[in-house]
N, C-alpha and C positions, 0 to 999 in steps of 0.2 A: 494588536500586539501579538496574538498567537501565531507562531511560525508554521508555515506549511512548507514541507521539505521535498526536494526532489528525491524520488524514490530510487536512488542509484547507490549501489553499495561501494562507493569510492569517492575520493576527491583528488582530483589531478594534482593540485597543487601542494597537497598535504599527503594524505595517505588513503588507503581503502577505508570506506566507511561502512562497515558492516553493522547490521542490527541497530541498536539504538544510537550508536555514535553518529549515524547520518543526521540525526536530529539537530547537531550543532551547527550545520551549514546554513546560514541565513544572512539576509541583508535586510536591515531596518530601514523603512522609507523615512525620508527627511520631511518633517513637518514642523511648523511653528511650535513652540513649547506649549502655547495655550489651546491648541486644537487637537481633534482626533477626527477620524472617519469612521462612519458606521454604515451598515447595511440594514435597511428597514423593509421588512416584509408585511405587506398589508393583508387584512382578512379578504378584501374585495378589490377588483381592479379600479383604478381612478384615472381620470384624464390629467393632463399636465397642469390645466387650470385648477382642477380640484386639489391636486398636490401642492400647487403654490398657495392656494387658500388655506390648505391644511397646515401649512409650515408658517403662514403669516404671523401668528402670535409668537413665534420663536425668532426674535429679530437677529440674534447672533448665529443663527444656523443658515448655511448656504447649501442649496440643492447642487448636487454634482451630476448625477446620472440618473436616469429613469430607466427601469427595467420592465419590459412587457412581455418578453418571451420566455427568458429563463426564470424569472420570478415576477410576481405582481409586487412591485416595489420600487425603491430608489435608494440612492447613497446620499449622504449628507456629511458636511464638515461643519465642526463646531466645538464649543466647550463641553467637557464631560458632563458637567452638571446640567447643562440645557438638554444634552441628548438623553440624560436619565430622566428628565422631566417629560420628554417626548415619548419615552418608552411606556409611561403610564397611559397613554391614550388608547382607548378600547377598540379603535379601528386597526391597531397594530397587532399583527399576530406574533411577529418575532422581530427583535433588534439585536444585531450582532456587531461588535467592534470588527473592523476590517482586519483579517488575519494575515500573517506573513507566510507565503509559500515559497518553497525552494525546489529545485529539481531533484526528484527520486529517479547467425541466421542460416547462417547456411545449415548447420546441423539441426538447429531448432525447426527450420522449414520442413526438412525431411521427416523429423520425429512426429510432428503434428499432422503429418499426411498431406501437406499442401502440394508436393510434388506430384503425388498421385491424382490429386484433383484436377491438375492441369491436363490430364488425359480425358477428362469429362467435358461434354459440350452442353451449353445452355440452350434455351429454346430458340435462340437465333442461329444455332449451329456454330456458336463461337466457343473456343475453349475457355474454361474458367480461370481467369487470370485477374479478376478484379476490374475488367474493362467496363467503363460506363458508371463506375461507382466512385463516390467522392468521400474521402476521409479528411476530417479536420483534425489536425494535430496542435493541441493547446499546450504549448511548452516554451522553450527558450528561442524560438524561431528555428529556421533551417538554413543551411547552406544550399541555396537553390542553384548555384553554380556548379555543384558537384556533379560530375559527369554520369553517375549513377542515378541522380535525382531530376536532372534537368527536364527530361521528358515527361515527368510525373507532375511537376510543379504547375499548380493551376492558379497562383496568386496566393495573397494573404493579407493580413492586417497586423500592425504593431499596436498593441494595446498600451505598450509602455511608453513609446515615443509619440503616439497618436498619429501614425501615418501608415502607409500601405507597403512599407518595406519591412518584412518580417526576417531579415537577415540575423543569424546569429551574432551576439556580441563579439567584437574582435579587439576590444581595447585591452592592453597589456595588463595582466593580473586579474582581469575580470572576464576574460574570454570564455565563452561557453561552446559546447558541442553536443549537449544532451538531446535537443530537438532534432538535430541532423541524425543522430544515431537512432533514435526511435522512429523517424520517418524511413530511414533505410530498412529496418526490420519489416515495416509494413509494406514497402513498395519500391525498394531499390530496383533498378533495371538497367544493369550495365555489367561491370566486373563481377558483381554479386547481385544475386536476385532475392528480393523479399518475398514475403508470403503472397502478396497480390501484386505482382510487378507491373500491372497495367492500370492499377488504380490511380485516380488523381489525388493529389496531396494539396490541401489548402493549409497554410501555416498561420497560426495565430500566436504571435509572440506576446505572451502574458507573463513571462518571467525574464527579467532584465539582466544587467551585469552581474556576473558572479552566480546567476541562477536564482535571483531573488524577485519575488512578486507578492501580490496582495490579493486578498479575497475579491476586492473590487475588480482588479484587472482579470482575474480568471472568470469571474461571472460575466463581465463585459465580452469576454472571448466566446463564452457559451452563448451569450445573446447574440453575437455577430454570427456564430456558426448556424444558429436557428435561422437567422434571416437569409444567410446564404444557402439555406436548404441543403446542407451537407447530409449525407447518408449515415455517417458514422463519426463519433468524435472519440479521440484518446487523450486521456489525462494520465500521464506518468508523474504525478505529484501528490503530496498528501502531507498530513500532520499527524501527531501523536494523540489526537483527542478521539477517543472511541464513542462517538456520539452521533446519531442519526439526523440530528435537528440543526446542524450547521448550515449556514445558506448555501454553501457550495454543493452539499449533498441534496438539499431541496431543488437546487437549480438543475442538477442532472436528471432528478426524478421528473421535472417538468419538461426537460428536453426529450425524454423518452416518451412522454405523453404526446409530444408534438411529432412523433414519428422517427426521431433519430436514435440509433443504437449508441449508448454511452458505455465506454469501457474505462475502467479506473484501475490503477495499480493499487494493491492491497496494503503496501507498507513494508518497511525493512526492520521492524522491531522485533522480530521473532528471536528465540523459539517459544517464548512464553505466550500463554493465552491470553485473551482480552487486549492484544495489542493492535488490532486493525484500527486505521485511522481514516478520517474523512479525507476525501469523498468516497473512499472504498466502502464506507458504512451506507451509501445510498441504496435503497431498497430495490430500485428498479434498474440500476446500472449493473453491468457485468464487472464484479470485482475479481481481480486476478492475482493469485499468488504465484510463487516461482518454484518450479521443479528443475531437476538437473537433466541435462542431455546425456548421451552416452559418453562416459568418461572413464579413462584409465586411472583409477584411483590407487595411490600408493598406500601400502600398509607397513608400519615398522613391526618387525618381529624381535621381541626382546624376552628372553627367558620363557620362550613357548607362548607368550601373550602377544596378541595383535592389537595395534594402535592405529586407527584410521586417520591419515593426515590429509589435509586439503591444499592441493597445490594452488599457489596465488597466480593471478594473470600476470604475464611477463616473466614467469619462472622458466628455467631450463628443465627438460624432461627429468623425471625421477628414475633412473635406471643404473642400478649398481650391481654388478655381477658377483660382488665379493662381500664378506662381512666388513663392516666399518665401525670404528669407535665413535662414541658420542661424548661430547664435553659440555659443561655449563658455561654458556656465554653472557651470563649477566642480563643486562639490558641492551647489549650490543654495542656498547662503546668500544673505541680502539683499545683501551686499557683492559676491557673485559675479554678480549679475544686474542691474548698472547699465546694461547695453547690450541688455537683452532686449526692449525695446518693440517690438511688431510683428514679432518674430522668433521662429522655432523655437529653443528653447534645448536644447542637448545637456548633460545632467547625469550625472555619475558617481554610481552607487549608493553608499550608505552614510552613516553618521553622522547623516543626518536621515531621517525616515520619508518614504515616497512622497508622502503627503499634505502634509507641511510643505514639501517641495521643490516641489510643485505650487501651493500657496498662495502661496509667495514668488514664483514666477515669474508667477502671475496678478496679484498686487499690482504687479509691476514691468511690467505691460503686455505680457507675452509672448503670442504668438499660439498656441503649443503647446509641450509638453514631451516630450523623449524622454530616458529614463533607461536608461543602458547598465550592463551588469553589472560588477561589480568582481571576478568569478571567472569561470572558463571556462563556456561555454554560454549559453543563453537563459534567460529566467525570465518568469513571469507574475505579475501582481499585482492587488490590490484598493486602492482609496482608501477612507478612513473615511467621507467624504462626497462628494456629486456635485460634480464639477469643472465649472467654466464654460468651460474650455478643454480641447482634447484632450491626453491623456496616454497615453504607451505606453513599452513597454520594448524594449530592444535588446540583442543579445549583446555579450560584452565585445570580441571581435574586431572586429565591425563598428564599435562605438563608438569604439575606439581609432583605427581607420582614419579615421573622420570627424573626430575630434579633431584629427588632423594636418591635415585639409583646411580646418578652420575658423579656422586661424591667419590666414587671408586671408578676404575676403568670399566666401562661399559661397552660391550660389543653388540652391534645390531645387524639385522639383515633387512632388505627391502624386497617387498613382492608387490605386484599390482593386480587388481582385480577390476574387471569391467562392470560399471554400474550405470544404470538408467532409471529415470523416474523416481528419484528420491525427492522429498520436499527439502528445498533449500533451508539451511538453518536459519537464515536471516529473514525468511518470508513470515510476514505478520499472521497471527492466527486470530480467530473470532473466539466466541461469539460477539454480536454487537449489543451493546447496553441498550436498555430501553425498549428496543423492538425484540430482543432476544432472538435474532436470526441467524443463519449460518452465513458467514462471509469468511474466506473467499467463496465466490460461486464455483470456481474451478481454478486450475493451475495450468501454466505453460512454461516452456524453458525460459529460464532467467539467469542461468550460469554459463559463463564462457561464451557469450554471444557476439559474434563478429558482425560489425555493421559499418556504415558509412559515418565519418566525421569530417569536419572541414579539412580539406588538404589530403584525405586518405581514408584509412580504415582503422578500427580498433575493437579489440574484444573487451566487453565490460559485463557486468552483472548487476542484478537488482531486479526487484519487481517492476522496475521501469522497463526493463527488457522483455518481461513476461507479457505486460499488457499489450504492446503493439503486435505480438504474435496473435493475439485474439482479435485485435481491431482488423488486421489482415484477413484472418479467417473469416470475420463477418463480412468483409467485402466479397470474399468467394461465394459465401452463401446468399448474400443479397444479389448478386448477379445470377445464381442459379434460381433464385426464388424472389424475383422483384416485388411480388405481392405480399410477402411475409412481413409481418409486424416486427418491431424491436424484441417484443416478448417472445414471439414464435422463433426468431433467430437465437435468443438466448437459450430457449427450451432446446433447440435442435443441438446446441453445443453441449449443454448439461446432460440431456438424456442420452447422449452418445459417448460422453467422457469415459475415460479408463481410470477406475479407482487406483490409487497408489498402494493399497494394501491395508491389512489390518493394524499396522503399525501407527497409523494416523487417524485422528478423529475425524468426523464430517466437518466440524468447524475449523479444522486445519487445512484440509485439502478440498473442501467442497465436494462436487460431484466427481472430481479427479482431473486427469490431464486431457486436454481437448485432442480430438480426433476428427479434424475437419473433413477428412475423406468420407468418415461415417456420417458425420452432420449433414452434408449436402444430400445425402440419400436418405435421410430419416424419413420413414413412412408413417410414424406416429409421433405426436407431440403431447407432452403433459405440461400444463401451465397452471399454477407456478411450479417451477422445477425442484424446489425444496420446500418443505413444510415447516412451519414454526407453530407450535402448540401454546406458547407463552408460558406464564407462571401459574402454579398451582396453590391457591391459598386455602382450599377446602377439600376435604376428603370426599371421595365418591363422585366427584364432578366430572361430567362428560365434556370433553373438548372436541370440537369439530373442525375439519379442514376440508374446503371444497376445491377440487381441481377440475379443470377442463381437459378432457381427453379428445384429441383431434387426430382423425384418420386422413393424412395428407396424400395417401397412396390412391391408385386406381382400382384397388382390389378390396373386397369385404375382409375385415379383420375381426377377430374375436379377442375380447380382452378379459383377463382374470388377474386378481391379486393373490400372491402367495401369502400364507401366515407367517408372521415373523417368529423368530426365536422366542419362546416363553421367557418373560422376565417377571419376577414377583413384583406385584403392585401395579402392573399394567394389563389392561384387557383391550383388545382391538376389535373393531367391528367394521367390515368391508362391504362394499356393495357386491351383489351377485354378478357373476360373469354376464357380459353383454356384448353385443355385436354392432359394429358400425360399418355402414357402407361407404364407398369412395367419397372423400371430402366431407363426411359427417362428423359432427362434434357431439359430446355428451358431458354434462356436468355431474360429477360424482362426489359423494361425500365419505370422507374416512373419519371414523369416530374413535377416540381414545379415552378410556376411563382410568383414572389413576387414584391409587391409595398410598398417599405420601408416606405413611408410616412403615410401609412394606418396601419402600425404595432405599437404595443405597446410593449416596452421592447425591450432588445438587444439580448436576447437568447430565442429561440423558440424550444420546443421539444415535443414530443408525441410519439404515436405509430400507425402504419399502421396495418390493419388487412387483412391477406390473408386467405381465406377460402380454405382448402384443403380437399374437400369432406366434411365429417361431423366434421373435426377437424379445429380449428382456430389457426393461427400462428400470434403472435404479433411481429412487427418489429420496434424496437425504432428508432427514427429520430431526428436529431438535425440541426438547421441552426442558424447562427448568423448574426447580422448586423455588418457593418464595425466598426472594433475596439470595441468589447464589453468590459465590466468592469472586465477584468482579472487583476490580480496584475501586475503592470508594473516592479517590482523588486523583487527578491527573492533570497534566499541562500547566504547571505552574510558571508564570513569568512575573518579573518585577522590574519596574523601570522608572525613570523620571516622569513626573506628572505634567499637567497642563499648565500649571503655575509654578513660578520659581519657588523651590523649597518643597513642593508637593512631590509625592511619589504615588504610583498605583501599581496595583497587582491584578493579576488575572489568573482564574484557576477554574477548572471543569470538575463539576461533581455530577457523575453519570446518574446517580439515584438520589440526589440530595443528601442531607446529613442530619442526624439528630444532634451530633456535636461536631463543630469545626473550629479550627484555629491555626494560627501561624505563630509558632514559638521561635524566639531568637536566642542563639547560644554564641559564646565566644568560640570560634572555630579551633583555637590552640588548646584550651583546657576543657571545652564543652560546658562551661560555667553557663547556667541559665541567666538570661539578661531580662527577659519580659515577653510579653505577647504583642505582636504587631496588629492582631485582630482575633476576635473570637465570635462564635455565634451558635444558636441552638435552633433546631428545626429548620434548616436551611433549605430552600427550594432546589431541585435539580436543575442542571444546565450550567451555562457559562457565568461566572461571577466576576464582575470587574468593579473595583472600588478604589476610590482616591484617598490617600492618606495625608493629612495635613502635617506641617512641621511639628505642632505641639503634641502629635501622637507618635512621633518618631524618636527613636533613641538618639544619641549622640553620633556624630560622624565616625564612620568606621566600616569595617568588614565584618559580616555576621554570617552564622550558618542558620539558615531558615529551615525549620521543620514545619511542613504544612501537613495537617492531620485531619481526617474525617472519619466519623464512626456512625454506623447504621446497622440495625439488626444484629448487634453483638460483634460485629467485625469493624476493626479499626485498621485504616491503612494510612501510609504517610510517604511523603517524598521530601528530599532534602536539596537544597540549592544554596551556594554561596552568593550573597547579595552584597552590594556595597551602597552605603547611604552617605551622601554629601561628598561626591567626587571632587 
């Protein structure tokens, strides 16, 4: 039941989907009311006969698929109660309901250094263009007839319709374009060129009409990609569950173990921390956040104060040579815009699509539109069609400040400033709960990215657009170094990334923005490329991290660590300087002693510097104090159950809960109705529970407040639910 979303910051038929709003795009699979589908992960591999014998006692469960590559396990279909009984078997490591997944260059290619790489030659004296490398795109399919993709297309599989035709969905109202856009960023080779224009693309259509798909379909696609022996897989999809133990994350880890570079989008739920979702939480995958390319960003100047506004995709250029007045445009209805002529109109987000607001303002004669957020933070957006007037977004805080000012006549000026390598506001941040590691691993351009779509080209934004930049970069590195493992390719990218600066924490930007031209020339590699020291329950405890330092060059290199800036409560111990000859490796241990009482804050991060000859390698690190301030509850869903009258809920508790409950209120006057469920000392992970009719309140619409408390911190999420439709 859990939804996995396309990590794309827009919705063509409605409006831009920045940040958390993207989570609302979903397609629920049709199943009989009395059944559900679950993924079973086994402790040890079993033959098909052994699995059949294993399931024999469960007469009402049907075996659907057996997974041998992506997972040791299988999928089943049957009643929830029987699946719950099955979960008690000691041979099962993990059992999870099938989740719902929905879909999350040119300038970007230049920024990451891919153009420069094409002047470099591989060991066969061929230019680095991705030639000979195969990239699997697990997405909505691709339009393999597109003139810029026809030469790259090397076949595919449709895991939705169970055939070998992975064409994008074309049905009216459900048409998709996401996979074609992703494929073009990786390897377009025509009017526009992707990062690796001669790489081969195999398409795996795991997300169907409207961009919807399930865990089972995505894992089946990973399984097929492993069988096809692709070099790289790209998954520009995700959900809002920050947990490392979901089946799709485990499947990506296994794919890496089998020699495939796995690239996953990090999510569009920023700018808050702890927002990274699966499969971006997979430890061995390369998780990618979104940065901005070179952009001319307009600033409003009002009474000497500057306000940064974000142009929407499809907006006319922001260029005014004169001062111009601003007026309040309400929510952008025609009635709200009667005083808009020749003015900049300030409009609140909501109720109407961005395009409808812009159209109404244009018809009213407005000079420009600024849409401010109705929730905290900034956002970015796309217009369905090109606008003849400038349209931009603004944060809620700045918008409300300006709304107070425009009660009177307000004169403004516009100036533009060139910016590059900012972290996109919508890009999800880490850390990962449970493993307490840094995600994303790195960032790549994900704003205003032009690429292929069925029938032409379109500029889109989202971490969905950032991930394929990295997948293409991996193809270039793999061509240059065919002997490198997935972890070595990941290290090359992270060790040579460009940090975005001190404005961003390590668990927000990872190692920084990729520089593939530097990565292909990397003479030294550090694996792992970021360090996690876990949680600290005791004073004076020494925590160790071992890294492998690899000299990939043909020269002898001397290595030494710099001493980090002194922090109260921390003491570091590094290995003595050492020398490695060509192609030699050495395992070294870094030690960290912590005195929690002297530390400030519960999350500590930074980067260690390893001097590799004349080069410097930055190694991000993170450590947390016991039970940091991650959300105690996330990912709540409520739907009809497997039997008539029953309902079921699903919720994820990253660290478990000392107290847990679902309270119901009247949404009109917030009067407390009662508890849907409660519990104490609940284990961590995904909870799925069926509620019988005698446990439910009367038919109606309720506000459900889901809360969880642990280590003195209580968090809650709210959702409107309907009982007895």
